[in-house]
C-alpha positions as CSV (number, residue, x, y, z in Angstrom):
1,M,33.6,36.0,-25.9
2,S,35.1,34.1,-28.8
3,A,36.0,30.4,-28.5
4,Q,39.7,29.6,-28.4
5,P,40.9,26.7,-30.5
6,A,41.8,23.7,-28.3
7,V,45.6,23.1,-28.0
8,T,47.2,20.2,-26.3
9,V,50.7,20.9,-24.9
10,R,53.1,18.2,-23.9
11,M,56.2,19.6,-22.1
12,F,59.6,18.4,-21.1
13,T,61.9,20.6,-19.0
14,Q,65.2,19.8,-17.5
15,R,68.3,21.6,-16.2
16,F,71.8,20.4,-17.0
17,S,75.2,21.3,-15.9
18,A,76.9,23.8,-18.3
19,T,79.5,21.2,-19.4
20,P,80.0,19.1,-22.5
21,R,78.6,16.2,-20.5
22,G,75.5,18.2,-19.7
23,A,75.1,19.1,-23.4
24,R,75.4,15.4,-24.4
25,L,72.8,14.4,-21.8
26,A,70.4,17.1,-23.0
27,R,70.6,15.7,-26.6
28,Y,70.1,12.2,-25.4
29,L,67.1,13.0,-23.2
30,A,65.5,15.1,-25.9
31,V,65.6,12.1,-28.3
32,Q,64.2,9.8,-25.6
33,Q,61.4,12.2,-24.9
34,L,60.5,12.4,-28.6
35,D,60.4,8.6,-28.7
36,V,57.8,8.7,-25.8
37,W,55.8,11.2,-27.8
38,G,55.7,8.9,-30.9
39,H,58.7,10.1,-32.9
40,P,61.1,7.1,-32.8
41,Y,64.8,7.2,-32.6
42,G,66.5,7.4,-36.0
43,G,63.5,9.0,-37.7
44,E,63.6,12.3,-39.5
45,V,62.1,14.3,-36.6
46,S,64.3,12.6,-34.0
47,D,67.5,13.2,-36.0
48,S,66.6,16.9,-36.6
49,V,65.9,17.5,-33.0
50,A,69.1,15.7,-31.9
51,L,71.1,18.1,-34.1
52,I,69.2,21.2,-33.0
53,V,69.4,20.4,-29.3
54,G,73.0,19.2,-29.7
55,E,74.0,22.6,-31.2
56,L,72.1,24.8,-28.8
57,A,73.1,22.8,-25.7
58,A,76.8,22.9,-26.8
59,N,76.5,26.6,-27.3
60,A,75.0,27.1,-23.9
61,A,77.7,25.0,-22.3
62,T,80.5,26.7,-24.2
63,H,79.5,30.3,-24.7
64,G,76.7,30.7,-22.2
65,R,78.4,29.2,-19.2
66,V,78.3,31.1,-16.0
67,S,80.1,29.6,-13.0
68,G,77.6,27.8,-10.7
69,R,74.7,28.1,-13.2
70,D,73.0,25.4,-15.3
71,F,71.4,25.7,-18.6
72,E,67.8,24.6,-19.3
73,L,66.2,22.6,-22.1
74,R,62.5,22.9,-22.7
75,L,60.6,20.9,-25.3
76,Q,56.9,21.7,-26.0
77,R,54.8,19.7,-28.4
78,L,51.8,21.6,-29.5
79,L,48.8,19.8,-30.9
80,G,45.6,21.5,-32.1
81,S,44.0,23.4,-34.8
82,A,45.9,26.6,-34.2
83,R,49.4,25.2,-34.6
84,P,49.1,21.5,-35.6
85,G,52.2,19.4,-35.0
86,M,54.7,22.0,-33.8
87,L,57.7,21.3,-31.6
88,V,59.2,24.2,-29.8
89,I,62.8,23.8,-28.5
90,E,64.2,26.3,-26.1
91,V,67.7,26.3,-24.5
92,A,68.2,29.0,-21.9
93,D,71.4,30.0,-20.2
94,A,72.4,32.7,-17.7
95,R,74.8,34.7,-19.8
96,A,73.3,37.8,-21.3
97,E,76.4,39.6,-22.6
98,R,77.5,36.8,-25.0
99,R,74.4,36.8,-27.3
100,P,74.5,35.0,-30.6
101,P,73.4,36.8,-33.7
102,G,69.7,36.5,-34.6
103,P,68.5,34.8,-37.8
104,G,69.3,37.8,-40.0
105,G,72.8,38.2,-38.5
106,L,74.4,34.9,-39.3
107,V,77.7,35.1,-41.2
108,A,79.1,32.0,-42.9
109,A,82.1,30.6,-41.1
110,P,85.4,30.6,-43.1
111,A,86.0,27.2,-44.9
112,D,89.0,26.5,-42.7
113,A,87.3,27.4,-39.4
114,E,87.0,24.7,-36.8
115,S,83.7,26.1,-35.3
116,G,81.0,28.6,-36.1
117,R,78.5,26.5,-38.0
118,G,76.1,25.5,-35.3
119,L,73.5,28.1,-35.7
120,A,73.6,27.6,-39.5
121,V,72.6,24.0,-38.8
122,V,69.8,25.2,-36.6
123,A,68.6,27.6,-39.3
124,A,68.7,24.9,-41.9
125,L,66.6,22.4,-39.9
126,A,64.2,24.6,-37.9
127,S,61.1,26.2,-39.4
128,C,62.1,29.4,-37.6
129,W,64.4,30.4,-34.7
130,E,65.2,33.4,-32.6
131,V,67.1,34.7,-29.6
132,R,65.1,36.1,-26.7
133,D,65.9,37.7,-23.4
134,R,65.5,35.5,-20.3
135,E,64.1,36.9,-17.1
136,P,65.7,37.7,-14.8
137,V,69.0,37.3,-16.6
138,G,70.3,35.5,-19.6
139,K,69.0,34.5,-23.0
140,V,66.9,31.8,-24.6
141,V,67.5,30.4,-28.1
142,R,64.2,29.2,-29.4
143,A,63.6,27.0,-32.5
144,E,60.4,25.7,-33.9
145,L,60.1,22.5,-36.0
146,H,57.0,21.4,-37.9
147,L,56.3,17.8,-37.2
């Protein structure tokens, strides 16, 4: 049996109402949790996570909203030799039929468009990101950020 490298995982998980207020609260609590984990408010990591969570939470509240269902934010801070200093951000919602394009399917929004740039912001800030199926129903947008 081979030895597995030690990994420490710190996790924050919270459900929010699928409303603009829920999206704002998700962003606020993500930044607060990062501060607890040693990444102070206003720092590069905190600012990047605030933008990523803000965009993903707003998308979940706007495009992933299902009446009577919340969306979920999960932050995982991975520490160890296998993946040192990695933050995983996941935002899950219950709507499966309105799936955003994956990383290879992003199309630039027209210059005069009032929306459509959120996932481009996520792509620019995250080390990588993807859209996954959520069991039993829905989707998860997952972004990784090297700390």
